[in-house]
N, C-alpha and C positions, 0 to 999 in steps of 0.2 A: 295277287294281293290287291284287291280293289277297295282298300280302305281309304285311299287318298283321292281327292278331287283336284280340279284345275286350280292353279295358284291365283289366276286372275279373279276368281270369286272372292278371294280374301284380300289381295293386295290392292285391287282397283274396285272396291265396293262403293257404290253411291251412298249418300247419307242415309237414305231410307232403307238401305240393305244391311245395316249393321247387325240386326238380329239374325239375318240369314247367314252372314259371315261367321258370327259367333256359333251358330248351329253347325256349320261346316267344320269349324275348328274343333268343336266338341266331338264330332264324329271321328276326326283324326285321332284325338286323344283316346277315345273309347276303343277305337279299332286297334291302335297300337297296344293299349293295355290288354285287350283280349288276346292279341298275338303273343305277348310276353307270357301271359297266364297259361296259354295252351302249350307253349314251349317248355315252361317250367313243369307243368303237370306231366307231359310226355317224358321229360327228363327223369323225373322221380319215379313214375309208375311204370314206365316201359323200358327206356334206355338203360337206366341204372336202378332197377327194382331191387336187385340183390346187392348187398355190400360185398365188394371184392376189391382186389388190388389192381388198379388200372395198369395195363402194360404201356410201354413206350409207344408202340404202334397205335394202340387205342387212343392214347392222349394226343398223339399227332393228328389222328383222324378228326377228333372232336375240336382240336384247335383250328384245323383247316375248315371244318364245318361252320363254326361260329364266325370265323373271319369271312368266309364266303357269304354267309347270311347277311353280315353287316355290309359287305360290298354290294350285294343284291339290293338291299334296302337303299343304299346310296344311289344306285341306278334309278330306283323309283323316285327318290328325291330330285334327281337330275331332271327326270321327265316331268315332275310335278312343279318344282319351283325354279328350275333352271340351273345352269352350271355354277353360278356363284354360291347358291345355297348348298349345292352338292359338295363344292370345295370346302365350305365351312363344316359340313358334316364330316367329311373325310379327315380334315385337319383336327377337328375336335375328337374324333374317334381315335386317331393316331396319338394325340396328346394323352387321352385317358388310358389307352392301351399301354403306352409307354410308362405312365405313372403307376399302372397296376402291377408292373414288374416289382415295384417296391413292396407291394402287398405280398408277393411271392416270398420275399425274404422274411417278412414278419411271420407269415403263416408257417414257414419251415421252422422258425425258431420256436413258435408257440407249440406246434405239434411235437417237436423234439423235446421240449421242456416237460410236457405232460405225458410223453411216451405214448402218444395216440397211434395205434396200429394204422398202417396205410389204408387198409380196407374200410376203416371207419371215417377217414378224413373227408371223403367225398360227401358224406351225409352232413357233416358239420359245415362244409363249404356251401352246400346247397341252401341250407337254411340261413347261413350267413349272407349269401347272395340275395336271397329273398328280402331280408331285412335291409340290405344295402340299396336295393331298388326303391324301396319305400323312402329311405332316408335321402337318396339322391333327388327323388321327386320333390320332397319338401325343401331341400336346400336349393335346387334350381329355381323353383317358383319363388321362394323367399329372396334369393339373390337377384333374380331378374326384376322383382318388384322394387327392391332397394335401388338397383341401378337406374330404373326409370323414374323413381320418385326423388331420389337424392343423387344428383350428378356427381357430387364430391366423393361418393362411395367408391368411384372408380380409382381415385387416388389411394384410398385405403386398400382396396383389393390388389391393386398393382404393387404397392409397397409391401404388402404381406407376402405376395408371391416372390418378390425379389429377396426378401428376408428369409423365406422358407428355402429358396434355392441355395442361397449362400450357406445357410445352416446345414442343409443336406450334404453339401460338398465338403464343408470343413468342420461340422459338428462332430462330437465324439460321445453321444449319449448311448448308453446301453443298459437298460433296466431289465430286471427279472420279469418275465411274463406273468408270473404268479403274484407279483407285487402290484396289484391293481385295485384301485379304490372301489370299483364296481364289485369286484369279487369279495372284498372284505365286507362291503355292505350286504351283499347277497347272503353271505354265510351267517350274518347276524339274524336274518329273518326266515331263512329256510335251511333245514338240516341237509348236509351233504354226506352221502355215503362214500366210504373209501373203497368199496368193493366194485370192481369193474363190472359193467352190465351190458357189454356188447355195444350196439349202436343206439341204445336207448338213452334218453335224456332224463327220465324220471322212473323211479321204481318204488315199490312199497315194501317196507321192512317192518314186520310186526305191526302192521296196520297203519304205519306212518308213511306219508308221501315224502320221498327224499329225492333230491337232485343227484345226478351222477357226475363224476369228474368230467365226462364228455360235455355236459351242459355248461360247466364252468369254462371249458375251452370255447364253446359257442359264444358265451358272453364276452370273452376277450376278443374274439374275431369281430363281433358286432361293435364293441366299443372302439376297436382299432379303426374300423371303417368310418366311424364318425370323424376321426382325426384326418383320415385320407380325404373325406368329402370336403372338409374345410379347405384343403389345398386344391382339390380337383375341380370343384364347382366354380370358384373364381377363374381358374385356368380355362375352363370351357366357355365361360362368359367372355373371356378375353379374345376368343376367336370367332364369335358370331356377331353379326352387325346389330347394334342396339336399335330399338324402336321398330323393328320389323314385326309383322304379325306372327311370323314363324320362329322368332328368336327362342322362345321357351321350348318349343317342340324340337328344334334341331339340337339344342343344348341337352335336353333330356334323353332323346333317342340315341345320340352318339355316345352319351355316358353309359346308358343301359347296355348297349351292344358290347361295349368294352367289358362291362361287369359280367355279362353272361358268358363270355369266353374265358373268364379269369380262372375258373376251376380247371379246365383242360390245360390252360397255360401253366398253372401251378404244377400239375403232375408231369408236364412235359419238361419243365425247366428246374424243378426243385433240386434234382440231383446234380445239376451242372452249373448252378448259379455262381459258384466260386470262380468259374472261368471268366466271368464278366466283372473283373476287378475295377474297371473304369466306368462302369455303367452309371454309378451314382453321380459322376461328374456330368454325364450326358443328360440325365434327368434334371440335375441342378441347372444346367444351361437352358433347358427347355422352360423351366419355371421362371428363370430370370428373364429370358427373352419375352415370354408372354406377359410377365409383370411390367417390364419396361414399355411394351406395346400398349398395355392398358393405361399406363401413366401418360404416354404420348397422346393417346386418344382423348384422355381427360384434359390435357393441356390444349389440344386442338379445339375443343368445344368450350373452353373457358373464355368468357366475354372479355375479361380484363387483359389476359394474355393475347387474345386475338387482336384487341385494339392496339396493343404495343407492337405486335408483329405484323399487323396489316393483312391477316387472312380472315376468311369467312368462318365464324364459329358455328354456323348452321349448315355447313357442307355435309352432304350425305355420303354414305359409303365408308369403306375402310381406309384408314391412313396407310396401312400396309396391306397390299392385295392378298386375299386368301391363298392364292397360288404361291406367292413368295413365302408366306408363313409356313405353308406345307413343306416347301423345299428346305427351309431353314431347319425345321423340326426333324425332318428325315435326315438331313446332314448331321445334326448334332447327335442324334441317337446312333446313326450308322457309324460315325467317327468313334464314338465311345466303345461300341461293340467291336469294331475292327481293331482298335488299339488294344483292347483286352485280349483278343485272340492272337495278335501279332507279338505282344509283349506280356506274356503271362508271368505271374510272380513265381519265383522258384522257392519252393519250401526247403528248409534246411534238411539235408540228409536224404532228399528225394528229388527225382526228376519230374514228379507230378506237378502240373501247373495248378495254382490255386489263387486265392485272392481274399480280399476283405471288402466289406461293404458297410457303410454307415447307414443305418436304417432308423426309421421312426418306430417307436413301440407304443403299446397301449399304456 
C-alpha cells in the first residue's frame, strides 16, 4: 500500500512548501478513499454477492480479516508518522471498535422487531455502513474544524461525553424501533408495501414505485448511526493530538476501520450479547474517561487557568500519553467483559446465563 509518503514532508514543511504539503495530504485522503471504495465493492460484488446466512466460522474469519487489516494499516502509520501517531490510531480504533458493540445491540433489536431474515441483514448493514462512512467523514471534518477554531468546544465535547457515559450506565430508555420520526415522515411521502420482497429496497406494484419494509429498516440503521456518530466523533477527537497536520486523517481512518468490521462483529456476537451484562458499564467508563481527558486538555490550554496554576498553556503534546490512554481503555473494556463472564446473571427457572443491556435507540 504505497499511498502514504514521508511524514516529514508534512510536519516540517517550509513556508514556501505549503502547497506541496497540501498536495501530499490530498493524495493520502484520495488513496485511503480509493482503498475503502475497493474493499466495499469487493465485499458486495465478490465476497458476499449472494444473500445468505453467515455462519459463525465465516463471521469469525471476517472479524479477524478486518481487524488484521486495521492493524496492518496501523503498521503503515507507524512507519509513516512514527510511534506516537500509531498509538493514537490504535487507541482511536479500539475506542470506536468498543463503542460499535453498542451498535450490535441496537441492530439486533431492530432486525428482531421487523423480523428481518438473517440472510438479508448483511445487505442492510452493507448500505448502512456505506452511509456511516460518509457521515463519519462529515462529522470528523466538522468536529476537527470546530476544535481548531473554537478552543472552548473542547469543554462542550468533553462534558457531552461524560454525560453520555453516565446516561449509558444508568439510563433506562427503551423505545420501539418502529416509533421513529424519520420513518413517520418517509411514510407520508413514499408509499410502503407490506409485501416482503427479498433483499430489495424498492419494488413496483401496479406501476407505482414503493419502498419495502427492508428499506425502512435501512433508514432506522442510518438514523441510528447519526446518534452514534455524535458520541464517537468527539471520543476519537479526544485521543488524537490537536493542531497536527494528520489529526483529521488519523481520526477518520481509525473510525472507518472500526465501522468496516462492524458487520462481521454483529454476526459474530449478536447471538451471545446477553452474556456481556456488564459491557455497558465498560463502554460508559470509556466515554467518561475520554470526556474528562478532553476537559483536562481544555483546562491545560486555558490562559486564565494557566495563569492561576503557573503552567504553560501553549505546551505541545498530550496531557495523558497515548500509551496510557490505550492501557486504560483496554483495562476498562477487558474488566467489564471478564466480569460479565465470571458473574453471569441467572435467569429464573434456568441455568442459562443471560443479561440485560441499556442501549441507545433511534
